[in-house]
C-alpha positions as CSV (number, residue, x, y, z in Angstrom):
1,M,73.7,101.2,145.7
2,R,76.8,103.2,144.7
3,E,79.1,100.4,145.9
4,E,77.1,97.9,143.9
5,L,77.4,100.1,140.7
6,I,81.2,100.4,141.1
7,A,81.5,96.7,141.7
8,Q,79.4,96.0,138.6
9,L,81.5,98.4,136.5
10,N,84.7,96.6,137.7
11,A,83.2,93.2,136.9
12,W,82.3,94.3,133.4
13,H,85.8,95.7,132.9
14,E,87.3,92.4,134.0
15,A,85.0,90.6,131.5
16,D,85.9,93.0,128.7
17,E,82.3,94.1,128.5
18,Y,83.0,97.8,127.8
19,E,79.8,98.6,126.0
20,E,77.9,97.5,129.2
21,I,79.9,100.0,131.2
22,V,79.3,102.8,128.7
23,S,75.6,102.0,128.5
24,R,75.2,101.9,132.2
25,I,77.0,105.1,133.0
26,K,75.3,107.0,130.2
27,E,72.0,106.1,131.9
28,V,73.1,108.5,134.6
29,P,72.2,112.1,133.9
30,T,75.4,113.8,132.7
31,P,75.5,116.4,135.6
32,L,75.5,113.5,138.1
33,I,78.5,111.7,136.5
34,D,81.1,112.4,139.1
35,E,84.9,112.0,138.6
36,E,84.9,108.3,139.6
37,L,82.2,107.4,137.0
38,A,83.9,109.7,134.4
39,V,87.2,107.7,134.9
40,H,85.3,104.4,134.5
41,L,83.6,105.7,131.4
42,G,86.9,107.0,130.0
43,R,88.6,103.7,130.6
44,A,85.8,101.8,128.8
45,L,85.8,104.2,125.9
46,N,89.6,103.8,125.6
47,N,89.1,100.1,125.4
48,L,86.5,100.6,122.7
49,G,88.9,102.7,120.7
50,R,86.8,105.8,121.2
51,Y,89.8,107.9,122.3
52,R,88.6,111.4,121.7
53,E,85.4,110.7,123.7
54,A,87.5,109.1,126.4
55,L,89.7,112.2,126.8
56,K,86.5,114.3,127.3
57,W,85.6,112.1,130.3
58,F,89.1,112.0,131.6
59,N,89.2,115.8,131.6
60,K,86.1,115.8,133.8
61,A,88.2,114.0,136.4
62,A,91.4,116.1,135.9
63,D,91.4,117.4,139.4
64,Q,91.2,113.9,140.9
65,G,93.7,112.6,138.3
66,K,96.6,115.1,138.8
67,K,98.2,112.8,141.4
68,D,97.1,109.5,139.9
69,P,99.7,107.8,137.7
70,L,97.0,105.5,136.2
71,W,94.9,108.5,135.2
72,H,97.9,110.1,133.4
73,F,98.6,106.7,131.7
74,R,95.0,106.5,130.4
75,V,95.2,110.1,129.1
76,G,98.5,109.2,127.4
77,Y,97.1,106.0,126.0
78,A,94.3,108.0,124.3
79,H,96.6,110.5,122.9
80,Y,99.0,107.8,121.7
81,Y,96.2,106.1,119.7
82,L,95.1,109.5,118.3
83,D,98.7,109.9,117.0
84,E,99.1,112.9,119.3
85,Y,102.6,112.0,120.4
86,D,103.6,115.2,122.2
87,Q,100.6,115.0,124.4
88,A,101.1,111.3,125.0
89,I,104.7,111.8,126.0
90,K,103.8,114.6,128.4
91,A,101.1,112.3,130.1
92,F,103.4,109.2,130.2
93,K,106.2,111.3,131.7
94,K,103.9,112.5,134.4
95,A,102.7,108.9,135.0
96,N,106.3,107.7,135.2
97,K,107.2,110.4,137.6
98,L,104.4,109.4,139.9
99,D,105.0,105.7,139.5
100,P,108.6,105.0,138.1
101,E,108.2,101.2,138.4
102,D,105.2,100.8,135.9
103,Q,106.6,99.0,132.9
104,D,103.5,99.7,130.7
105,T,104.1,103.4,131.2
106,L,107.8,103.1,130.2
107,E,106.9,101.0,127.2
108,F,104.3,103.5,125.9
109,L,106.6,106.5,126.6
110,E,109.3,104.8,124.5
111,W,106.7,104.0,121.7
112,S,105.5,107.6,121.8
113,R,109.0,108.9,121.4
114,S,109.8,106.5,118.6
115,E,106.5,107.4,116.7
116,K,107.2,111.1,117.2
117,A,110.8,110.6,115.8
118,A,109.5,108.6,112.9
119,L,107.0,111.2,112.0
120,A,109.6,113.9,112.2
121,A,111.9,111.9,109.9
122,A,109.1,111.3,107.5
123,D,108.2,114.9,107.5
124,E,111.9,115.9,106.8
125,E,112.1,113.3,104.0
126,S,108.9,114.6,102.5
127,E,110.2,118.2,102.7
128,D,113.4,117.2,101.0
129,A,111.6,115.3,98.2
130,E,109.3,118.4,97.7
131,E,112.4,120.7,97.6
132,A,114.1,118.4,95.1
133,A,110.9,118.3,92.9
134,E,110.8,122.1,93.0
135,A,114.4,122.3,92.0
136,D,113.8,119.8,89.2
137,S,110.8,121.8,88.0
138,A,112.8,125.0,88.0
139,S,115.7,123.3,86.2
140,D,113.3,122.0,83.6
141,A,111.8,125.4,83.1
142,S,115.2,126.9,82.7
143,S,116.1,124.2,80.2
144,D,112.9,124.9,78.3
145,A,113.7,128.5,78.1
146,D,117.2,127.9,76.9
147,S,115.9,125.5,74.3
148,D,113.3,128.0,73.1
149,A,116.0,130.7,72.9
150,A,118.2,128.3,70.9
151,K,115.3,127.6,68.5
152,E,114.7,131.3,68.0
153,T,118.4,132.0,67.1
154,K,118.4,129.1,64.5
155,H,115.4,130.6,62.6
């Protein structure tokens, strides 16, 4: 029966029927969802864009996943799409260490690093603009005070 379930989950995955996978696994009482089913569920949730929920299930399989490059890739994938680039980079680096030939991992690692750098640059640009606005505001206040003082001396 177990083998049939896993075969059905894999068939649904190949057919992009991720909701079927989620529905079928969620019929299993939560305490009985083992690491293998948790990974199937996490993979389906990732494919449905439900990344936070996917991470919950991947974490249930963390012991099994420590030496599995695909597990680390899937965790990195979820973090990437949650815009959590530091965590994504960490997961993709581990996946790459375990399987240096995987091109998808290398691509997502590069994208994660690029997104992190772009965010850092945008944050720096935003801070610079904020500092410039504060300086302008202080300059305007100083000019207003000087103008007020000049008006008072004319009267």
